[in-house]
Each structure stands twice: as structure tokens, then as C-alpha cells.
A tleap script that builds the chain and sets N, CA, C and O, in Angstrom:
source leaprc.protein.ff14SB
mol = sequence {
  NCYS GLU ASN ALA ASN ARG GLY CYS THR THR
  GLN ALA PRO THR VAL LYS PRO ARG PRO LYS
  PRO PRO LYS PRO PRO THR TYR PRO PRO THR
  VAL PRO PRO THR PRO PRO PRO LEU PRO TYR
  ASP CYS ASN MET GLY VAL ALA ASN TRP ALA
  VAL SER TRP SER ASP ALA GLN LYS ALA TRP
  CYS CYS ALA HIE GLY GLY PRO GLY CYS ALA
  THR PRO ALA LYS ILE CYS THR LEU TRP GLY
  ASP PRO HIE ILE ILE SER PHE CASP
}
set mol.1.N position { 75.025 141.386 70.615 }
set mol.1.CA position { 74.579 139.955 70.825 }
set mol.1.C position { 75.591 138.924 70.910 }
set mol.1.O position { 75.554 138.080 71.805 }
set mol.2.N position { 76.392 138.946 70.122 }
set mol.2.CA position { 77.432 138.075 70.066 }
set mol.2.C position { 78.606 138.348 71.079 }
set mol.2.O position { 79.389 137.427 71.312 }
set mol.3.N position { 78.748 139.428 71.621 }
set mol.3.CA position { 79.688 139.509 72.572 }
set mol.3.C position { 78.967 139.787 73.990 }
set mol.3.O position { 79.701 139.513 74.940 }
set mol.4.N position { 77.946 140.173 74.269 }
set mol.4.CA position { 77.451 140.227 75.494 }
set mol.4.C position { 76.120 139.467 75.902 }
set mol.4.O position { 75.454 139.624 76.925 }
set mol.5.N position { 75.891 138.555 74.784 }
set mol.5.CA position { 74.399 137.998 74.943 }
set mol.5.C position { 73.354 138.844 75.271 }
set mol.5.O position { 72.442 138.362 75.943 }
set mol.6.N position { 73.288 140.131 74.900 }
set mol.6.CA position { 72.120 140.937 74.956 }
set mol.6.C position { 71.709 141.479 73.706 }
set mol.6.O position { 72.516 141.801 72.834 }
set mol.7.N position { 70.346 141.599 73.583 }
set mol.7.CA position { 69.783 142.122 72.332 }
set mol.7.C position { 69.715 140.941 71.278 }
set mol.7.O position { 69.737 141.156 70.066 }
set mol.8.N position { 69.636 139.751 71.802 }
set mol.8.CA position { 69.679 138.685 70.780 }
set mol.8.C position { 68.226 138.238 70.764 }
set mol.8.O position { 67.533 138.181 71.780 }
set mol.9.N position { 67.773 137.893 69.418 }
set mol.9.CA position { 66.462 137.568 69.335 }
set mol.9.C position { 66.209 135.855 69.590 }
set mol.9.O position { 65.105 135.375 69.849 }
set mol.10.N position { 67.213 135.233 69.484 }
set mol.10.CA position { 67.259 133.795 69.739 }
set mol.10.C position { 67.869 133.725 71.245 }
set mol.10.O position { 68.431 134.700 71.745 }
set mol.11.N position { 67.739 132.715 71.797 }
set mol.11.CA position { 68.501 132.368 72.993 }
set mol.11.C position { 69.800 131.855 72.677 }
set mol.11.O position { 69.916 131.059 71.746 }
set mol.12.N position { 70.826 132.238 73.375 }
set mol.12.CA position { 72.340 131.790 73.517 }
set mol.12.C position { 72.320 130.342 73.446 }
set mol.12.O position { 71.390 129.755 73.999 }
set mol.13.N position { 73.170 129.723 72.873 }
set mol.13.CA position { 73.380 128.170 72.973 }
set mol.13.C position { 73.735 128.129 74.143 }
set mol.13.O position { 74.363 129.041 74.679 }
set mol.14.N position { 73.339 126.920 74.792 }
set mol.14.CA position { 73.764 126.559 76.275 }
set mol.14.C position { 74.957 125.764 76.214 }
set mol.14.O position { 75.100 124.981 75.274 }
set mol.15.N position { 75.727 125.861 77.004 }
set mol.15.CA position { 77.017 124.861 77.093 }
set mol.15.C position { 76.585 123.747 77.984 }
set mol.15.O position { 76.060 123.890 79.089 }
set mol.16.N position { 76.879 122.549 77.350 }
set mol.16.CA position { 76.568 121.499 78.253 }
set mol.16.C position { 77.810 121.339 79.127 }
set mol.16.O position { 78.933 121.560 78.673 }
set mol.17.N position { 77.604 120.971 80.327 }
set mol.17.CA position { 79.069 120.569 81.152 }
set mol.17.C position { 79.605 119.115 80.624 }
set mol.17.O position { 79.013 118.184 80.079 }
set mol.18.N position { 80.863 119.288 80.979 }
set mol.18.CA position { 81.648 118.193 80.360 }
set mol.18.C position { 81.119 116.918 81.167 }
set mol.18.O position { 80.611 117.119 82.270 }
set mol.19.N position { 81.187 115.991 80.812 }
set mol.19.CA position { 80.975 114.475 81.648 }
set mol.19.C position { 82.242 114.363 82.345 }
set mol.19.O position { 83.373 114.665 81.964 }
set mol.20.N position { 81.766 113.787 83.629 }
set mol.20.CA position { 82.910 113.398 84.637 }
set mol.20.C position { 83.394 112.212 83.868 }
set mol.20.O position { 82.680 111.563 83.104 }
set mol.21.N position { 84.928 111.919 84.173 }
set mol.21.CA position { 85.705 110.804 83.654 }
set mol.21.C position { 85.099 109.810 84.214 }
set mol.21.O position { 84.517 110.082 85.264 }
set mol.22.N position { 85.040 108.521 83.766 }
set mol.22.CA position { 84.579 107.370 84.385 }
set mol.22.C position { 85.534 106.824 85.418 }
set mol.22.O position { 86.747 106.967 85.269 }
set mol.23.N position { 84.990 106.167 86.523 }
set mol.23.CA position { 85.917 105.843 87.591 }
set mol.23.C position { 86.912 104.629 87.172 }
set mol.23.O position { 86.438 103.716 86.496 }
set mol.24.N position { 88.022 104.602 87.484 }
set mol.24.CA position { 88.849 103.396 87.084 }
set mol.24.C position { 88.301 102.232 88.042 }
set mol.24.O position { 87.850 102.406 89.174 }
set mol.25.N position { 88.431 100.990 87.356 }
set mol.25.CA position { 87.885 99.864 88.069 }
set mol.25.C position { 88.412 99.538 89.452 }
set mol.25.O position { 89.598 99.774 89.682 }
set mol.26.N position { 87.712 99.066 90.305 }
set mol.26.CA position { 88.230 98.593 91.564 }
set mol.26.C position { 88.456 96.917 91.470 }
set mol.26.O position { 87.597 96.145 91.043 }
set mol.27.N position { 89.703 96.546 91.926 }
set mol.27.CA position { 89.923 95.464 92.050 }
set mol.27.C position { 90.024 94.897 93.548 }
set mol.27.O position { 90.296 95.569 94.543 }
set mol.28.N position { 89.784 93.699 93.508 }
set mol.28.CA position { 90.000 93.113 95.114 }
set mol.28.C position { 91.606 93.425 95.393 }
set mol.28.O position { 92.534 93.517 94.589 }
set mol.29.N position { 91.582 93.556 96.867 }
set mol.29.CA position { 92.940 93.668 97.298 }
set mol.29.C position { 93.720 92.586 96.935 }
set mol.29.O position { 93.266 91.444 96.865 }
set mol.30.N position { 95.067 92.933 96.661 }
set mol.30.CA position { 95.915 91.554 96.561 }
set mol.30.C position { 96.444 91.042 97.790 }
set mol.30.O position { 96.695 91.844 98.690 }
set mol.31.N position { 96.618 90.005 97.929 }
set mol.31.CA position { 96.999 89.063 99.347 }
set mol.31.C position { 98.443 88.554 98.714 }
set mol.31.O position { 98.682 88.110 97.591 }
set mol.32.N position { 99.334 88.785 99.864 }
set mol.32.CA position { 100.641 88.594 99.653 }
set mol.32.C position { 100.952 87.027 99.511 }
set mol.32.O position { 100.373 86.240 100.261 }
set mol.33.N position { 101.733 86.638 98.689 }
set mol.33.CA position { 101.935 85.012 98.564 }
set mol.33.C position { 102.132 84.252 100.006 }
set mol.33.O position { 102.727 84.858 100.896 }
set mol.34.N position { 101.613 82.872 100.249 }
set mol.34.CA position { 102.186 82.645 101.270 }
set mol.34.C position { 103.560 82.076 101.174 }
set mol.34.O position { 103.967 81.520 100.154 }
set mol.35.N position { 104.307 82.234 102.323 }
set mol.35.CA position { 105.855 81.711 102.258 }
set mol.35.C position { 105.855 80.134 102.267 }
set mol.35.O position { 105.076 79.404 102.880 }
set mol.36.N position { 106.778 79.816 101.545 }
set mol.36.CA position { 106.868 78.149 101.629 }
set mol.36.C position { 107.010 77.710 103.035 }
set mol.36.O position { 107.550 78.411 103.890 }
set mol.37.N position { 106.519 76.547 103.256 }
set mol.37.CA position { 106.732 75.844 104.626 }
set mol.37.C position { 108.239 75.527 104.966 }
set mol.37.O position { 109.034 75.184 104.091 }
set mol.38.N position { 108.613 75.679 106.433 }
set mol.38.CA position { 109.766 75.330 106.739 }
set mol.38.C position { 110.008 74.102 106.427 }
set mol.38.O position { 109.008 73.392 106.332 }
set mol.39.N position { 111.379 73.442 106.166 }
set mol.39.CA position { 111.729 72.212 106.235 }
set mol.39.C position { 111.733 71.552 107.173 }
set mol.39.O position { 111.844 70.336 107.018 }
set mol.40.N position { 111.611 72.124 108.532 }
set mol.40.CA position { 111.763 71.298 110.027 }
set mol.40.C position { 110.700 71.980 110.958 }
set mol.40.O position { 110.404 73.168 110.822 }
set mol.41.N position { 110.174 71.217 111.851 }
set mol.41.CA position { 109.581 71.939 112.695 }
set mol.41.C position { 110.420 71.866 113.893 }
set mol.41.O position { 110.745 70.755 114.310 }
set mol.42.N position { 110.850 73.051 114.558 }
set mol.42.CA position { 111.847 72.488 115.555 }
set mol.42.C position { 111.272 72.384 116.815 }
set mol.42.O position { 111.986 72.032 117.754 }
set mol.43.N position { 109.796 72.695 117.030 }
set mol.43.CA position { 109.328 72.633 118.267 }
set mol.43.C position { 108.527 71.093 118.504 }
set mol.43.O position { 108.005 70.683 119.541 }
set mol.44.N position { 108.621 70.464 117.273 }
set mol.44.CA position { 108.182 69.017 117.565 }
set mol.44.C position { 108.975 68.117 117.764 }
set mol.44.O position { 109.831 67.920 116.901 }
set mol.45.N position { 108.943 67.268 118.989 }
set mol.45.CA position { 109.780 66.132 119.555 }
set mol.45.C position { 111.064 67.030 120.286 }
set mol.45.O position { 112.197 66.563 120.400 }
set mol.46.N position { 110.783 68.009 120.622 }
set mol.46.CA position { 111.842 69.062 121.217 }
set mol.46.C position { 112.588 68.287 122.483 }
set mol.46.O position { 113.773 68.239 122.815 }
set mol.47.N position { 111.381 67.699 123.049 }
set mol.47.CA position { 111.866 67.035 124.465 }
set mol.47.C position { 112.890 65.619 124.095 }
set mol.47.O position { 113.475 65.047 125.015 }
set mol.48.N position { 112.966 65.342 123.248 }
set mol.48.CA position { 113.843 63.978 122.836 }
set mol.48.C position { 114.733 64.444 121.491 }
set mol.48.O position { 115.201 63.531 120.810 }
set mol.49.N position { 114.943 65.604 121.151 }
set mol.49.CA position { 115.651 66.037 120.087 }
set mol.49.C position { 116.990 65.304 119.724 }
set mol.49.O position { 117.227 64.847 118.605 }
set mol.50.N position { 117.815 65.246 120.775 }
set mol.50.CA position { 119.146 64.606 120.568 }
set mol.50.C position { 118.968 63.273 119.896 }
set mol.50.O position { 119.795 62.921 119.055 }
set mol.51.N position { 117.922 62.490 120.217 }
set mol.51.CA position { 117.757 61.100 119.943 }
set mol.51.C position { 117.140 61.079 118.585 }
set mol.51.O position { 117.713 60.683 117.570 }
set mol.52.N position { 115.823 61.577 118.660 }
set mol.52.CA position { 114.793 61.613 117.518 }
set mol.52.C position { 114.949 62.402 116.284 }
set mol.52.O position { 114.382 61.997 115.269 }
set mol.53.N position { 115.587 63.381 116.254 }
set mol.53.CA position { 115.739 64.228 115.158 }
set mol.53.C position { 117.078 63.659 114.177 }
set mol.53.O position { 118.069 63.151 114.702 }
set mol.54.N position { 116.951 63.813 112.821 }
set mol.54.CA position { 118.031 63.542 112.010 }
set mol.54.C position { 119.182 64.524 112.024 }
set mol.54.O position { 118.970 65.645 112.485 }
set mol.55.N position { 120.245 64.246 111.615 }
set mol.55.CA position { 121.468 65.104 111.666 }
set mol.55.C position { 121.029 66.410 110.890 }
set mol.55.O position { 121.230 67.536 111.345 }
set mol.56.N position { 120.386 66.149 109.627 }
set mol.56.CA position { 120.054 67.558 108.981 }
set mol.56.C position { 119.210 68.223 109.690 }
set mol.56.O position { 119.445 69.432 109.691 }
set mol.57.N position { 117.957 67.768 110.536 }
set mol.57.CA position { 117.320 68.484 111.220 }
set mol.57.C position { 117.719 69.320 112.264 }
set mol.57.O position { 117.196 70.406 112.517 }
set mol.58.N position { 118.692 68.785 112.898 }
set mol.58.CA position { 119.774 69.188 114.033 }
set mol.58.C position { 120.311 70.340 113.541 }
set mol.58.O position { 120.234 71.429 114.110 }
set mol.59.N position { 120.914 70.110 112.381 }
set mol.59.CA position { 121.673 71.202 111.708 }
set mol.59.C position { 121.001 72.261 111.473 }
set mol.59.O position { 121.480 73.391 111.562 }
set mol.60.N position { 119.616 71.959 111.092 }
set mol.60.CA position { 118.965 73.147 110.469 }
set mol.60.C position { 118.168 74.149 111.485 }
set mol.60.O position { 117.963 75.343 111.269 }
set mol.61.N position { 117.732 73.352 112.726 }
set mol.61.CA position { 117.328 74.077 113.817 }
set mol.61.C position { 118.334 74.720 114.494 }
set mol.61.O position { 118.106 75.819 115.000 }
set mol.62.N position { 119.526 74.146 114.589 }
set mol.62.CA position { 120.758 74.844 115.168 }
set mol.62.C position { 121.101 76.319 114.629 }
set mol.62.O position { 121.356 77.328 115.286 }
set mol.63.N position { 121.029 76.136 113.185 }
set mol.63.CA position { 121.459 77.457 112.507 }
set mol.63.C position { 120.495 78.395 112.748 }
set mol.63.O position { 120.849 79.569 112.854 }
set mol.64.N position { 118.949 77.997 112.889 }
set mol.64.CA position { 117.787 78.816 112.574 }
set mol.64.C position { 117.514 79.363 113.969 }
set mol.64.O position { 116.519 80.082 114.052 }
set mol.65.N position { 118.235 79.148 115.107 }
set mol.65.CA position { 118.082 79.672 116.689 }
set mol.65.C position { 117.225 78.888 117.429 }
set mol.65.O position { 116.532 79.395 118.311 }
set mol.66.N position { 117.182 77.481 117.125 }
set mol.66.CA position { 116.260 76.698 117.919 }
set mol.66.C position { 117.162 75.594 118.383 }
set mol.66.O position { 118.381 75.558 118.220 }
set mol.67.N position { 116.407 74.688 118.989 }
set mol.67.CA position { 117.364 73.661 119.880 }
set mol.67.C position { 117.961 72.649 118.742 }
set mol.67.O position { 117.412 72.771 117.647 }
set mol.68.N position { 118.782 71.875 118.809 }
set mol.68.CA position { 119.306 71.123 118.039 }
set mol.68.C position { 121.125 71.226 117.956 }
set mol.68.O position { 121.906 70.511 117.329 }
set mol.69.N position { 121.324 72.115 118.629 }
set mol.69.CA position { 122.982 72.348 118.836 }
set mol.69.C position { 123.575 71.423 119.926 }
set mol.69.O position { 123.132 71.279 121.066 }
set mol.70.N position { 124.646 70.827 119.382 }
set mol.70.CA position { 125.312 69.854 120.200 }
set mol.70.C position { 125.845 70.536 121.470 }
set mol.70.O position { 126.281 71.666 121.251 }
set mol.71.N position { 125.919 70.102 122.798 }
set mol.71.CA position { 126.500 70.983 123.433 }
set mol.71.C position { 127.934 71.051 123.264 }
set mol.71.O position { 128.459 69.939 123.317 }
set mol.72.N position { 128.653 71.925 123.094 }
set mol.72.CA position { 130.155 71.816 123.004 }
set mol.72.C position { 130.800 71.383 124.287 }
set mol.72.O position { 130.446 71.563 125.453 }
set mol.73.N position { 132.045 70.641 123.671 }
set mol.73.CA position { 132.753 69.899 124.588 }
set mol.73.C position { 133.447 70.758 125.833 }
set mol.73.O position { 133.925 71.857 125.552 }
set mol.74.N position { 133.499 70.363 126.957 }
set mol.74.CA position { 134.379 71.405 127.982 }
set mol.74.C position { 135.699 71.044 127.909 }
set mol.74.O position { 136.076 69.873 127.865 }
set mol.75.N position { 136.511 72.135 127.892 }
set mol.75.CA position { 137.993 71.795 127.985 }
set mol.75.C position { 138.565 72.197 129.367 }
set mol.75.O position { 138.309 73.239 129.971 }
set mol.76.N position { 139.273 71.328 129.712 }
set mol.76.CA position { 139.942 71.447 131.010 }
set mol.76.C position { 141.438 71.386 130.875 }
set mol.76.O position { 141.842 70.349 130.349 }
set mol.77.N position { 142.475 72.378 131.275 }
set mol.77.CA position { 143.435 72.637 131.235 }
set mol.77.C position { 144.331 72.122 132.533 }
set mol.77.O position { 144.446 72.762 133.578 }
set mol.78.N position { 144.903 70.920 132.276 }
set mol.78.CA position { 145.778 70.390 133.645 }
set mol.78.C position { 147.341 70.382 133.223 }
set mol.78.O position { 147.808 69.819 132.233 }
set mol.79.N position { 147.922 71.001 134.025 }
set mol.79.CA position { 149.384 71.015 133.849 }
set mol.79.C position { 149.744 71.561 132.407 }
set mol.79.O position { 150.653 71.012 131.784 }
set mol.80.N position { 149.070 72.604 131.875 }
set mol.80.CA position { 149.483 73.121 130.657 }
set mol.80.C position { 148.909 72.307 129.324 }
set mol.80.O position { 149.046 72.650 128.150 }
set mol.81.N position { 148.327 71.301 129.766 }
set mol.81.CA position { 148.030 70.222 128.532 }
set mol.81.C position { 146.377 70.309 128.506 }
set mol.81.O position { 145.672 69.967 129.456 }
set mol.82.N position { 145.898 70.813 127.283 }
set mol.82.CA position { 144.497 70.779 127.299 }
set mol.82.C position { 143.629 69.277 127.213 }
set mol.82.O position { 144.088 68.438 126.438 }
set mol.83.N position { 142.594 68.990 127.866 }
set mol.83.CA position { 142.099 67.877 127.891 }
set mol.83.C position { 140.464 68.054 127.693 }
set mol.83.O position { 139.793 68.876 128.318 }
set mol.84.N position { 139.993 67.204 126.785 }
set mol.84.CA position { 138.353 67.399 126.607 }
set mol.84.C position { 137.873 66.458 127.626 }
set mol.84.O position { 138.230 65.282 127.554 }
set mol.85.N position { 137.076 66.869 128.595 }
set mol.85.CA position { 136.311 66.090 129.293 }
set mol.85.C position { 134.803 66.300 129.506 }
set mol.85.O position { 134.296 67.409 129.336 }
set mol.86.N position { 134.131 65.283 129.859 }
set mol.86.CA position { 132.615 65.331 130.147 }
set mol.86.C position { 132.138 65.398 131.501 }
set mol.86.O position { 132.586 64.566 132.290 }
set mol.87.N position { 131.260 66.291 131.926 }
set mol.87.CA position { 130.918 66.556 133.171 }
set mol.87.C position { 129.523 65.611 133.345 }
set mol.87.O position { 128.794 65.884 134.299 }
set mol.88.N position { 129.188 64.647 132.554 }
set mol.88.CA position { 127.966 64.124 132.725 }
set mol.88.C position { 127.720 63.345 133.817 }
set mol.88.O position { 126.603 62.857 133.988 }
savepdb mol mol.pdb
quit
């Protein structure tokens, strides 16, 4: 009876299945933080940037690939002596 569950006068104890472990709690998806705003809008007032932008905005926009970079002076060499000239 004890080895093969045969010849027993009482029913063998039934083994209860183990309960399933609880599911972990679900959390809402995390949203990445919003990046801080840029210090300057390099597209605003771009038509008149040379006059309307501050020197700080010109420097920042120029350094970050936007307009705001002063046109470099053109150098002309006459008789071996360099001269800065304007072609305006």
C-alpha cells in the first residue's frame, strides 16, 4: 500500500498542486525626462540676425552649427604684403 498505492483500504492522500507565484506588479512605462530648453532659438529673427541678435546669441548659434558666424575678412596679398579688404 505504501509503495505502490495498491491494496490500501483508504484513499491515498492527494497532493495539491503548488500555487502559481504571484505576478510582479506592472508599472506604467517610464518617460524619459524632457531635455532643458536651448538658450537661444537660432531660427527666430534669422533674416536680420547680424543686427538683431546679441553677441552671446551670435556666438552660441555659430558654435552650434547655425547662423551667427561673422563672415571672415578676405585677405588680399599685393606685392607680398597682406591687406584685409572688404568686397561689399
